[in-house]
PALO-572265 format. One record per residue: residue in three letters; y, x, z of N, C-alpha, C in turn. Coordinates in steps of 0.02 Angstrom, whole numbers, plus 50000, padded with zeros to 5 digits. Atoms other than C-alpha are relative to their C-alpha. Example, Ala and Ser with C-alpha at 12.3 -4.5 7.8 and 13.67 -1.06 7.14 Angstrom:
REM residues 2
Ala499415004550000497755061550390500605004550000/Ser499414995849997499475068450357500554996150037/
REM end
This chain:
REM residues 140
Met499935000149928460605013546712500734999650021/Arg499285000349983462495016546715500284993149989/Lys499755006650015462814999846634499814995050054/Arg500235004549948461784990846765500405001150065/Thr499614998449941462704999746907500714997349993/Lys499325002550013464374995246828500014992450007/Asn500045007349994463834976946814499934997850073/Met500105001749930463264976746995500665000850040/Arg499354999149967464954983547051500474994249984/Gly499585005750020465824969846953499804993750038/Val500245005849963464734956447034500205000650073/Ala499824998949929465044964047206500754998950010/Ala499275001049994466934964247175500184992649997/Val499875007350005466924945847122499784996550064/Ala500255003049938465864941247274500475001550058/Ala499544998149947467034950747390500654996249995/Ala499385003950009468564942247315499894992750020/Phe500155006949982467734925247336499964999350076/Leu500055000249927467304928947519500685000750033/Cys499324999249973469084934747553500404993649992/Ala499655006350012469774918847475499754994550047/Ala500295005049955468574907947576500235001250072/Phe499774998449933469054916947737500744998250009/Ala499285001749996470924915047700500094992550003/Tyr499965007349998470674896447666499804997550069/Ala500225002249934469714894347829500545001450053/Leu499464998649952471144902747924500564994949996/Thr499465005050007472394890147853499794993350029/Arg500255006449975471294876047916499865000250075/Ser500134999649929471164882048096500474995350038/Pro499585004649961471824870048230500645003450025/Val499364997449976473644872248282500015000350076/Phe499955000649928473434866848463499325001450034/Ala500614998849961472174870748601499954995050057/Gly500005005149948472334854448698499414995449995/Asp500525005150000471224839648735500214994249957/Gly499825006150038471164823148643500285001649932/Tyr499754997850065471374831448473499954994349950/Glu499985005150052471874819748332500285003049936/Leu499764998050066472114822648146500314993949966/Ser499675005350038473324812148042499815000949927/Leu500244999650069472634808047871500494996749952/Gly499485002850043474274801947796500685002350023/Asp499334997549987476134805347791500474995150035/Ser499565004849968476784790047883499704997850067/Ser500235002349935476634781648052499414995249994/Ser500585004350011475324770047975499405004149975/Ala500544995650021474214785147936499374998650040/Arg500635000549964472384784447982499965005850049/Ile500064994949948472134793848146499265001250013/Leu500704998149990470494803248165499935004150064/Pro500134996149939470044808048345499425004949986/Thr500524995250014468984823848343499905004950057/Asp500174994649953468094836248455499905006549962/Thr500124994150042467864848248308500545000549946/Pro499455000050049469584849948226499935005349946/Ala500064994750051469184866348138499534997949945/Leu500495002350050467664859048051500284994149960/Asp499725005850035468534842548010500565002049953/Lys499454997850043470064851447940499765003849938/Leu500274996450057468964861947826499864995349941/Phe500245004550053468354846647730500424993749992/Thr499595006150002469724833547758500735001949986/Pro499284998750011471494833347686500404997150058/Val499655001949939472564832847843500755000749990/Ala499274999850005474424828547849500335002250065/Gly499734998049936474664832048034499465000150053/Glu500484999749945473814835048200500364999850067/Ser499705000349933474114832348385499475001050053/Ala500454999149943473364836048555500374997950063/Arg499725002349937473644830748735499775004650057/Trp500154996049941473674839548903500194996050062/Glu499805002749935473714834149085500555004550026/Gly499444996249972475324839449171500555001249948/Asp499424998750043476984845149099499955007249974/Val500074993350030476664859848981500505001149943/Arg499514999550056478184857448868500325006849996/Arg499684993450002478994873948919499535005249970/Glu500494995350028477394883448880499944999149924/Leu500065001350072477274874948709500625002449963/Leu499384997750032479104878348668499995007649994/Cys500024992750000478844896648714499465002549951/Arg500564997750042477154898548625500184999549925/Tyr499835001150071477854891648461500715002349983/Arg499314997650010479584899648482500444994549970/Ala499685006050028480264882248452500714999250026/Arg499315001649983482084877248451500044992350002/Val499935007349994482424859548516500614997949959/Leu499465002550043483454850248386500354994050031/Phe499725005749964483684833948481499444996950042/Thr500475003449956482854823348615500154992650003/Glu499905007049985482614805148656499524998250057/Glu500425002249945481924796348809499834992649991/Val500235006950007480874780548799499484998850056/Cys500465002049947480024772548951499765005950042/Gly500174994449956480064788449055499675006049964/Val500294994550039479384799548914500575003249960/Val499484996450038480554812848844499675003149938/Asn500244997450064480274816948660500455005749979/Tyr499644994150023480784834348602499825001049926/Tyr500104999050072481004835848414500235007149985/Cys499884992850003480904854348372499865002849930/Phe500184996050058480824867248235499705006550024/Ser500334993749984479604881748249499925004249938/Pro500094995650058479644896648132499265001849989/Leu500714998450006477764898448164499614994649964/Leu500335005550033477344881648087500334998749933/Gly499725001450065477574876747907500194992749993/Gly499845006950017478224860947827500474996750048/Gly499585004049956479044847147924500234993749966/Val499705006150025479914830647903500745000150019/Val499295000249985481774827147899500144993950043/Leu499795005349953482384816948049500705001650022/Asn499304998949980484224814748090500315006049963/Gly499724994550040484624827247952499735006950018/Glu500294993649979483554840948033499265000249979/Thr500714999250015481864847847981499615001050065/Val500404999949939480644844148122499285001749980/Asn500704998550013478934852448122499595000550065/Leu500355000249936478494851248307500314994650043/His499785005649958478614835748416499615000550065/Ile500314999649933478274836948603500254994050040/Ala499835005649957478224821748717499735001550070/Ala500204998549931478184824248906500244994650046/Gly499825005149950478154811549045499394996950031/Asn500545003449965477084801949168499405004650012/Gly500534995349984476094817649209499585002449942/Arg500374997950060475544821049030500475003149949/Thr499624997250056476114830748878499594999249937/Ala500325000350066475724828148694500435004149953/Ala499644996250051476194839048547499684998449933/Gly500255001350067476044835848361500415003649949/Thr499654997150056476494843648197499834996249937/Pro499294999249988477514838348108500264995550056/Val499825004449944477664823548228499364996850027/Ile500575003449970476504813948345499954993149969/Phe500145006850023475754798748260499524996850049/Gly500445003549953474834785548359500344999550067/Gly499715001049933475094782148544499995006350041/Phe500004994449953475474793648687499844997250068/
REM end
């Protein structure tokens, strides 16, 4: 009887460890942004396949994702900069849209642009805002 109880404890410990690992993995796959028009980048370059999605958490669980982005109506760049404690590294303006290339200590990874590690890209203009990590791929 003792041996059986000991074996059951071992099985329970392994099952608990597996569940903890699965939960931790699921947390790493949660969406970064809470905006509309969510897109996942399935490659590391501007020619990456872009996957529009209404279920980013589910898609990220089963798809290797290199980046993600979302869009909002209105200018929410200040809120995004504050939420991600981001430091603006440099900006550029193209056709009335200002691009903010930032570094956030809350986000991992990044790409090197102009000698700086960028892991948050915010574009604001024409009554809309988009944000992506590490950068926005596709159109805005």
